[in-house]
C-alpha positions as CSV (number, residue, x, y, z in Angstrom):
1,M,-13.3,-25.2,26.3
2,S,-12.6,-24.7,22.9
3,V,-14.7,-25.6,19.8
4,P,-12.7,-28.8,17.7
5,P,-12.3,-27.7,14.1
6,H,-14.7,-28.9,11.0
7,W,-13.7,-31.1,9.1
8,E,-14.8,-31.8,5.4
9,I,-13.4,-34.8,3.7
10,L,-12.1,-35.6,0.3
11,R,-11.2,-39.2,-1.2
12,E,-11.3,-41.2,-4.3
13,S,-8.9,-43.5,-6.0
14,V,-8.8,-44.6,-9.4
15,R,-7.2,-47.4,-11.6
16,G,-4.5,-47.2,-13.1
17,P,-4.8,-47.4,-17.3
18,G,-4.1,-50.6,-18.7
19,K,-4.6,-52.7,-15.1
20,A,-6.6,-55.2,-14.5
21,H,-7.4,-54.0,-10.8
22,N,-6.6,-51.5,-8.4
23,Q,-3.9,-52.2,-5.5
24,D,-4.9,-49.5,-3.9
25,W,-7.3,-48.7,-0.7
26,Y,-8.2,-46.0,1.6
27,D,-10.2,-45.4,4.5
28,V,-11.1,-42.0,6.6
29,D,-13.0,-42.7,10.6
30,D,-14.2,-39.7,11.9
31,T,-16.0,-38.6,15.2
32,V,-18.5,-35.6,16.0
33,D,-15.9,-34.6,18.9
34,G,-12.4,-33.7,15.7
35,T,-11.2,-37.2,15.3
36,L,-9.9,-38.5,12.4
37,V,-8.0,-41.3,12.0
38,L,-7.4,-41.9,8.0
39,A,-5.3,-44.3,5.8
40,V,-4.4,-45.6,2.3
41,A,-2.1,-48.2,1.4
42,D,-0.9,-49.3,-1.9
43,G,-0.3,-52.9,-2.9
44,H,3.0,-54.0,-4.9
45,G,1.3,-55.2,-7.8
46,S,3.8,-57.1,-9.3
47,A,3.8,-60.6,-10.3
48,A,5.8,-61.7,-6.7
49,H,3.4,-59.8,-4.7
50,A,0.1,-61.4,-6.2
51,R,-2.5,-60.5,-4.0
52,S,-1.2,-56.8,-3.0
53,G,-4.1,-55.9,-3.9
54,L,-5.9,-57.9,-0.4
55,G,-2.5,-56.9,1.4
56,A,-3.5,-53.4,1.2
57,R,-6.8,-53.8,2.0
58,Y,-5.8,-55.4,5.6
59,A,-3.4,-52.7,6.1
60,V,-6.3,-50.0,6.1
61,D,-8.2,-52.1,8.3
62,V,-5.5,-52.8,10.4
63,F,-4.0,-49.8,10.6
64,L,-8.0,-48.0,11.5
65,H,-8.4,-50.2,14.0
66,R,-4.7,-49.4,16.0
67,G,-5.4,-46.0,15.0
68,R,-9.0,-46.2,16.9
69,E,-7.0,-47.2,19.9
70,F,-4.2,-44.2,20.3
71,A,-7.0,-42.0,19.8
72,A,-8.6,-43.2,22.5
73,R,-5.6,-43.3,25.0
74,A,-4.5,-39.8,23.5
75,R,-8.0,-38.6,24.7
76,D,-8.2,-40.1,27.9
77,S,-4.2,-39.9,29.0
78,G,-2.5,-36.1,29.4
79,D,1.3,-38.3,29.3
80,L,2.6,-37.2,26.2
81,R,5.8,-38.6,27.0
82,Q,4.3,-42.0,27.0
83,L,1.7,-40.9,23.8
84,H,5.2,-40.2,22.3
85,R,6.7,-43.6,23.4
86,D,3.4,-45.8,21.9
87,A,3.8,-43.8,18.4
88,C,7.4,-44.8,17.8
89,G,7.4,-48.6,19.5
90,R,3.6,-50.0,20.1
91,V,1.6,-49.1,17.4
92,P,4.3,-50.2,14.8
93,R,4.6,-53.2,16.0
94,E,0.9,-53.8,16.9
95,I,0.4,-52.5,13.1
96,V,2.2,-55.7,11.3
97,R,1.4,-58.1,14.2
98,D,-1.8,-57.8,13.1
99,W,-1.2,-57.5,9.7
100,R,0.5,-60.2,9.4
101,D,-2.0,-62.2,11.6
102,R,-4.8,-61.6,8.6
103,V,-2.5,-62.3,5.9
104,E,-1.7,-66.2,7.6
105,R,-5.5,-66.3,8.6
106,H,-6.1,-65.5,4.9
107,V,-3.2,-68.3,3.5
108,R,-4.6,-70.4,5.7
109,K,-7.8,-70.3,4.2
110,E,-7.2,-69.9,0.2
111,P,-3.5,-71.6,0.2
112,L,-0.9,-69.7,-2.9
113,D,-0.7,-71.5,-5.6
114,G,2.7,-71.3,-5.3
115,V,5.0,-69.6,-2.5
116,P,7.3,-67.0,-3.7
117,K,11.0,-66.5,-3.3
118,G,10.5,-64.8,0.2
119,G,7.8,-66.3,1.7
120,E,3.3,-66.2,1.8
121,L,3.3,-62.8,3.5
122,L,5.4,-61.7,-0.3
123,A,2.3,-61.9,-2.2
124,Y,0.5,-59.7,-0.8
125,G,3.1,-57.0,0.0
126,T,1.9,-53.3,1.0
127,T,3.0,-50.0,1.9
128,L,0.6,-47.8,4.6
129,L,0.4,-44.5,5.2
130,G,-1.7,-43.1,8.0
131,A,-2.4,-40.8,10.5
132,V,-4.2,-39.9,14.0
133,L,-5.5,-36.4,14.6
134,V,-6.8,-35.8,17.7
135,P,-8.3,-32.4,19.4
136,G,-4.1,-31.7,20.7
137,L,-2.4,-34.2,18.5
138,L,-1.2,-35.1,15.4
139,V,0.7,-38.2,14.8
140,A,1.7,-40.4,11.7
141,W,2.9,-43.1,10.2
142,Q,5.0,-44.4,6.9
143,L,6.5,-47.3,5.5
144,G,6.9,-47.2,1.9
145,D,6.3,-44.7,-0.4
146,G,3.3,-42.1,-0.4
147,D,3.4,-38.6,0.2
148,L,1.8,-37.2,3.7
149,M,1.2,-33.7,2.9
150,L,0.9,-30.3,5.3
151,V,-0.4,-26.9,4.5
152,E,0.0,-25.4,8.0
153,A,-2.3,-22.8,9.5
154,D,-0.1,-20.0,8.4
155,G,0.2,-21.3,4.7
156,R,3.5,-23.0,4.9
157,I,3.9,-26.7,3.1
158,R,5.8,-29.6,4.7
159,A,6.4,-32.9,3.9
160,P,6.7,-33.9,7.0
161,L,7.8,-38.0,6.2
162,A,9.7,-37.9,3.3
163,P,12.6,-39.8,3.5
164,A,16.3,-38.6,3.6
165,E,17.1,-40.0,0.8
166,P,14.4,-41.0,-2.1
167,E,14.1,-44.4,-2.4
168,L,15.5,-45.8,-6.0
169,G,13.0,-47.1,-8.4
170,D,10.1,-48.5,-8.0
171,E,11.7,-50.3,-5.2
172,T,10.1,-49.6,-2.0
173,E,9.3,-50.3,2.1
174,S,6.7,-53.1,2.7
175,L,4.9,-54.6,5.6
176,C,5.9,-57.9,4.1
177,G,9.9,-56.6,4.7
178,R,12.0,-58.3,8.0
179,Q,11.3,-56.0,10.7
180,A,8.8,-53.9,8.8
181,W,8.1,-51.8,12.4
182,D,11.6,-50.9,12.6
183,L,11.4,-48.8,9.3
184,M,8.0,-47.0,9.7
185,R,8.9,-43.5,9.7
186,V,6.8,-41.6,12.4
187,H,5.8,-37.7,12.8
188,W,4.5,-36.3,15.9
189,A,3.0,-32.3,16.2
190,P,1.7,-32.2,19.4
191,V,-0.4,-28.9,19.0
192,S,-2.3,-27.3,21.9
193,D,-4.7,-24.5,20.3
194,P,-7.2,-26.2,17.8
195,A,-6.3,-22.5,15.2
196,R,-3.2,-24.0,14.9
197,L,-4.0,-27.2,13.4
198,P,-3.0,-28.0,9.9
199,R,-5.8,-26.4,7.5
200,L,-5.4,-29.0,5.3
201,L,-3.7,-32.4,5.3
202,T,-3.2,-34.9,2.2
203,L,-2.1,-38.6,2.5
204,S,-1.8,-39.7,-1.8
205,T,0.0,-42.9,-2.9
206,D,3.2,-42.7,-5.3
207,G,0.8,-42.2,-9.0
208,L,0.3,-39.1,-8.0
209,S,3.6,-37.1,-6.7
210,K,5.1,-39.6,-9.8
211,S,2.6,-37.7,-12.4
212,F,4.7,-34.9,-11.8
213,A,7.6,-33.6,-13.6
214,A,9.7,-32.8,-10.3
215,Q,8.4,-32.8,-6.6
216,D,8.1,-28.6,-6.8
217,G,4.9,-29.7,-9.8
218,F,3.6,-31.7,-6.6
219,V,4.0,-28.9,-4.0
220,Q,2.4,-26.3,-6.6
221,F,-0.9,-29.0,-6.6
222,V,-1.2,-29.0,-3.2
223,R,-1.3,-25.3,-3.0
224,E,-3.9,-25.1,-5.6
225,V,-6.1,-27.4,-4.1
226,D,-6.1,-25.5,-1.0
227,E,-6.3,-22.0,-2.5
228,R,-9.2,-23.5,-5.0
229,L,-10.7,-24.9,-0.8
230,A,-10.8,-21.2,0.2
231,A,-12.0,-20.2,-2.8
232,E,-14.6,-22.3,-3.6
233,G,-14.9,-24.7,-0.4
234,A,-15.4,-28.7,-0.9
235,E,-17.9,-29.8,-3.0
236,P,-16.5,-28.6,-6.3
237,I,-12.6,-29.7,-5.3
238,R,-14.5,-32.5,-4.6
239,E,-16.2,-33.5,-7.9
240,A,-13.3,-32.6,-9.5
241,L,-11.0,-35.0,-7.7
242,P,-11.9,-38.2,-10.0
243,G,-10.9,-36.4,-12.8
244,W,-6.9,-35.1,-11.5
245,L,-6.4,-38.4,-10.3
246,N,-7.9,-40.1,-13.3
247,H,-5.0,-37.3,-15.4
248,A,-2.1,-38.0,-12.6
249,G,-2.4,-41.9,-13.5
250,S,-2.4,-41.5,-17.4
251,Y,1.0,-39.5,-16.5
252,S,2.3,-42.3,-14.3
253,G,0.5,-45.4,-14.7
254,D,-0.3,-46.0,-11.9
255,D,-2.9,-46.6,-9.5
256,T,-3.6,-43.3,-7.2
257,T,-5.4,-42.4,-4.6
258,A,-5.7,-39.6,-2.5
259,V,-7.5,-38.4,1.2
260,A,-7.7,-35.1,1.9
261,V,-9.4,-33.6,5.1
262,W,-9.5,-29.2,5.2
263,R,-10.2,-27.5,8.0
264,R,-12.6,-24.4,6.6
265,P,-12.2,-21.0,6.7
266,D,-14.3,-20.2,10.0
267,D,-12.4,-22.4,11.7
268,A,-9.2,-19.4,11.6
269,G,-5.5,-20.6,12.4
270,P,-3.0,-18.0,13.6
271,S,-1.4,-15.0,11.6
272,E,2.1,-15.6,10.2
273,D,4.0,-13.9,12.5
274,D,2.2,-16.7,15.4
275,P,4.3,-18.8,16.9
276,Q,3.7,-22.8,16.5
277,D,3.8,-25.5,18.5
278,Q,6.8,-27.6,18.7
279,D,6.4,-30.8,16.5
280,Q,8.9,-34.3,15.9
281,D,9.2,-35.8,13.0
282,R,11.4,-39.3,13.6
283,G,12.0,-42.5,13.0
284,T,11.0,-45.5,15.7
285,E,12.5,-46.2,18.9
286,S,13.1,-49.4,20.3
287,D,10.7,-50.4,23.0
């Protein structure tokens, strides 16, 4: 039986310059068996979304709960077809339903002073980006902006959930949108050999990537983080992360949050000539 990899976890969130409150939220759940559930959310923050920081927290809480459930099914089941159907249909619907239930309960407890045009959900609007990693499988979900970046075992850098067409301006998909479950993008990647898992996985709100003049600059940043992790280990990078995010926020003007998991070099991956397990990226499917 293969030994699950050891993951180092790095996480930080900083408030944007001049902002009264940080509208981002994040959390990570890891276990000794190599299972990881991680999520970040970015509340929209404008006047119409007055409670979006709370909406982001609800989104992360809901994702961790549903992610743990999905991870348990993945560990107990060998039926990848059913798991894939769940990932593309059941999980997005459960996340959106649970988030809306949390919002509606809060509104009943603390009514809004005025209902924004578009309904009460709009006040809590937020993006969501999350991933579940269990032995043999990596699945990630995204609604709205933000970035999931993978450094594969052979060093390739990918952004598997990047939209086909960049979103315009500050407009983004949201949990408060109609039929939000249909807009959730899914990355599905069975990985039979633990050594072929990505060596670095990062989830970040768009305050980080927007701080670079072009996407190439952000990709280079991820590459340099990977190289420094390999050269220095996790602790120096963990200590440097708040400063990096503050620096990014000074350019983007936004709250900036990053969660990263790094597979230590002693969990060696394949050479560049080794074949990689097939993965699959697609949007949600109807139930």
